[in-house]
N, C-alpha and C positions, 0 to 999 in steps of 0.2 A: 504493500500500499504505500501511497504517497504521503499525505498530509490528513491526519483526523479523519480516516475514513474516506478520503476522496482518493479515487484510482485513476491512473492513466490506462486507457483501454483500448486496444487495437482490435479492430472487427475485420476478419477476411470474408469478403462475399464477391462473387465473381459479378453480380448486377443488382441494380437498385432501382426502384420505380421510376420510370421515365414518362413524362406525360406526351401522350402521341404515339407511344409505342407499346407492343405488347410484352408485358411482364407476368411471372408467375407468384404464387404464393410465397416462394423461399425468398425472393427479392423482397417482398413487403415485410416478411418477418425479420429480414436484417435491418431494413430501414427503421421499423418501428421499435427494436430492441435497441438500437444505438440512439435513437431519438429520446426515448425515454430514459436511458441511462445518462446522457447528456444534460438532460433537464433535472436530473436529480443531482446536478454538480459535478458529476465526473468529466474528465477530458477524453473524450472519443473520438477515435481517428478512423474511418473506413477505408480499407484498401480494396478498390473496385474498379471495374471497366467502364463504370458509367459516371456521369457527371453529378455534381452535388444537387440533391432535390432543393428547389426554391424553399428558403426560410428554415431549413435544416439546422438544429442546433449543434450537430456534429461537423467536424472536417473531412473532407475527401482526399486521399492520395490515389493516384492511378495505379493499377497494375500493369506490369509490362504483357507481351503477348497478346494484345487486344485483336489485331487484326487477324492472327492464327485463331484464336479462340472463338471469334466470331464467325469464323467459316464453318462449312457445313461439317467437314471430318474433324476440323480443329475442336469444335464445341463437343463432339463425342469422344474425342481422344482426352481432352483436358479434364472434363468434371468426371472425377472419379478415378483417374488414372493419372496423367501428366499434372493435374490440379495439385497432386501431392507435394510435387517439386515447386510449383509456382507458389505454394504457400508459405515456402521459405525463403522467397526472394524478397519481399518488402524489407525496408529498414524499420523494424519495429521499435528501435531505440529504446526511449525510456519507458516503454509500456510496461506496467506492472503485470499485465494479463492479456491474452489474445483470445477473442472468441472467434470460431471460425464455423461457417455454415457450410459445413461438409470439408472433405479431403484434409484429414489430420494425421494420416498413417506416419509422415515424417516430421511431425512437429515437437515431438519430445527431443530432436537435435537443437532446438533453438534454447533450449535450458530455461525457457519461461514457463510459468503456469500458463494452461489454455483450458478453455471448455469448448468441447466439440458439440454442435448443435445436429441431432438426426432428425431430419424433417421426414419421418416415415421410414421406409424400409426398400432397399434396392430389390429385396426378393419378392415383396408386394408389386414392384414395377415389372420385374421379370414375368411374374405370373400371368400378368394382364397385358403383357407386350403384344403389340400388333405385328411383330415380324421376328423370324428366327435371329436375326442380326442384333435387335435390340434385346431379345431374351439373354443372349451370350454376354452382352456388354453389361446388362444389369447383374447379370449372376455374377460376374467378376467383381463388379462394385460390391456386391452383397458380401463376398468373402472378406473384402479389406474392411467393410463396416464390422463384421465379427470381431476381426483381429483387432481393431482400434478400440472396440468397446471392451475387449478383454485386457489390452494393455494399458488403455488410458482412463484412469479414474474420473476425468472430468467430462465424460460422454453423457449427454442430456438426451432423453427422447421427448418428443412433444406431445407424446400421447402414450397412454397404456398399451394399446395395441403395437407399437413399436418394441416394446419388450417381449411381445409374443413373437415376433419375427427374430429379434436380437435378445436372449435371455443375458447377456453380458452388460447390457445397458444398466448401469445402476441407480440412476435417477431420473425421474419424470418430472418435467415441468410443463403443464398443459398450456397452449396457446391462450391468449385472453383478447377481449375485444374492448376497444376503446369508446366507453358509452358517452364520451362528450363529442363523438364523431358520429357513431352510429347509434340513434335513438329513434323512437317512434314518433310519429306525428299523423293521426287519423285524418287530418283536414287536407294533407298532400297526397292522399291516395288518388289515383286516376279515376276519371268518371267511368271509363270502360274496364270490363275484366283485363287483368294485365298478369303476366308470367315474367319472371326473371331468371335468367341462367348467367354464372359466371364460370367461364373455364375455357375449353377448346373444342372445336367442332369434331376432331378425330381423336384417336387414341382411347384412353380409358375414361376420359370425361364425357363422350358420346355427345356431343352436341348436335350431330347429325340426326341421332336417333330421336332426341327431345323435338327437333323440327318436325321430323315425320309424325309423331304421335300428336304434337299440338295442332298439325294440318289435318290429319286424319280423324281426330277424336275431338280436341277442344274446339277448333273452329266449327266443326259442325253442329256443336250444341251452343257455342257462343260466336257467332259469326262476327261480331264487332272486336272480339279479343285480340290482345297484341302480346307478342313475346319479344322481349329486349335480350340480346345476346351480348353480353360483354365478352368478347372473343373476337378473333381475327375472322374476316368474312367466310361464311359456310354457304349452303345452299339456300338460293332465293326462294321465298314463299311468301302468301299473303299475310300481311300483319307481323311480319318478322322484320327486326331491325338489329344492326350491328354495331357495336361500340367498341373502338379499340385504344388503349392509351389513355384511358379517363384519369383524372385526378380522384384521390379518396373521397373529396368533398362531393364531386359528381357520383361517385359510386354510391356513397352513403344516401344521396338524394333518390337514386334508382331504387334503393332497397325500400326507403320509406314508401316512395310511390306505388310499388308493387303489390298486387294483392296475394301473389304466391310465389316463393322462391321455389324453382324446381331443379334437380341435379339426378341425371340418371348414371353417374359416374359409378365405375366397377372397383375403384380403388382410390382410397385417400388415406394419407397418414394421419391427418387429422380432420381436415375439412373446415378451415376458417369461414368460407362463405357462409356454411350452415350457421355458426355463432353470430355472424355480422347480419344476417337476414333475422335472427331471432331477436338481437339486440335492437333492431329497427321495427320490431312489430310485425314482422311478416312471417306467416306460416311457411313451414319448410315441408316439401315433398321430396323425398330420395329414394333411390335404389339401397337395399342394404349392402354395406361394405364396412371394413374395420373401422374407418373414421366416421362414417354416418352413424352406425351403431353405438360407438361410444359417445359421440358429442349429442346425439338425439337421446342417449340412454334407451335403447333397445326400442324405440318408440314412444317413450313417454312424453317426449317435448317435440316430437315431429313425426309425420306421416312415412312409415318406411313399406315400401310396397313393391311388388315385383314388376318385371317389364310388361308383363300381359296386364297389370292392372293400371299401370302409370298415368296413361292419358286419361283414363276415366277417373282416377283418383284427383287429378288435376282439376278436371271438369267439374267434379262434384264439389270440391272445396271453392271453386269459383261461384258456385251456384249457392252456397250456404254460408251466409254472413256470420250466424251465430257459431257455427263451427270455426270460421276463421278466428272469430274473437277468442274462443276457448284456448286455440292452438298459440295465438299470439301472446295470451296472458301467459301460458307456460313456457313459451320462448323466451319472454322477459325474465322469468324467475331462473332459467338455465343461465341467460346471458350475466345475470348478478353474480352467479356462482363462478364462471370462468372470466374474470376481469382482467384487464390488462394490468392493473395494478399488483394483482397477486402474482402475475407471470414475472414482472419485473423484480418484485421483491425476491421471487426464488433464485433468478439469475445473479442479483445484487450479493444475496447471502452466499450463494455458490463461490463467485468471484473471490469475496472476501476471503473465504475458507481456503480456496486455492492459493491465493497470495500468502496468508498466513502459515500454511504448510511448507511452500516454497521458501520462505523466510527460515522457518524452525530448521529444514534441511540443509541449508547453507549454513547456519550456525553450528549445527551438528558437524559438518565436514570441516569447519574451520577450527 
């Protein structure tokens, strides 16, 4: 530690949220964690390929290899493989501790305490891979995840199901939602029945399937219904619009305006959009997967339905205002349990413990 509990913290993350560009949940986790630690008075420096988000409380330093890591082949070879080398390259300097969102296999060579955030499991990704190549690549990453968690005491899973895939993960700190950004507002709901999706058209997120079910089932019963897809552009259909690279404020407004949040994903390490929707007073309809079952507590806080029932379940919920109110109330209860403050408390405590143990180890050597 530096002064009276104040720490110098370096964060390693390939990307950060960029307005106008598609980014995923991992980038948002890195940004939110760095931002909240900085707001609590710690000196936070993020090493990344992306620019500093406007108004961020932390500083940004650029990682090398951006052109290579941004290419089709480079991206696949870096994350989970060469990224272990890249994580050693920044000049972490006076950092008391390092937080890495992935790729920590070689970090013990730094001689600094570090926390590895495991956002789900590569085994889950491999099982739901859309191609043999992706399966093989993710299986290799999974082997590294097992070894990292076995050898590195600072590995943190973002959910309990992370530990199911990787029993060597010693600590779980669930993701949290910022209720100052994501909050309910009944007066802002759209006049027409509306559905929101956050993810990707292809792969395990299955946005294309949702568009199909929306067209075949929901629009036949609710011709005026709309589906807003926060993703890159996918299949065109009546009532469907696509939104890419929006800000958190814009996303929060979309959650508040939607009548239903729908996600047919086959795998989530946690599923932060479920929680953001619930915090915004919007009921959730999801297919069962490790993340949805955990966040929705096996259906206590949201509707878990099969593929065959999905379109009908969304359509029914759009027709039933009382049911939406009941689900919204339950969702708000869950959002209070999984708060952003509790998440940051967990990381702050762990970082302080890792720094203290490192200091004691150095004294013992000397």
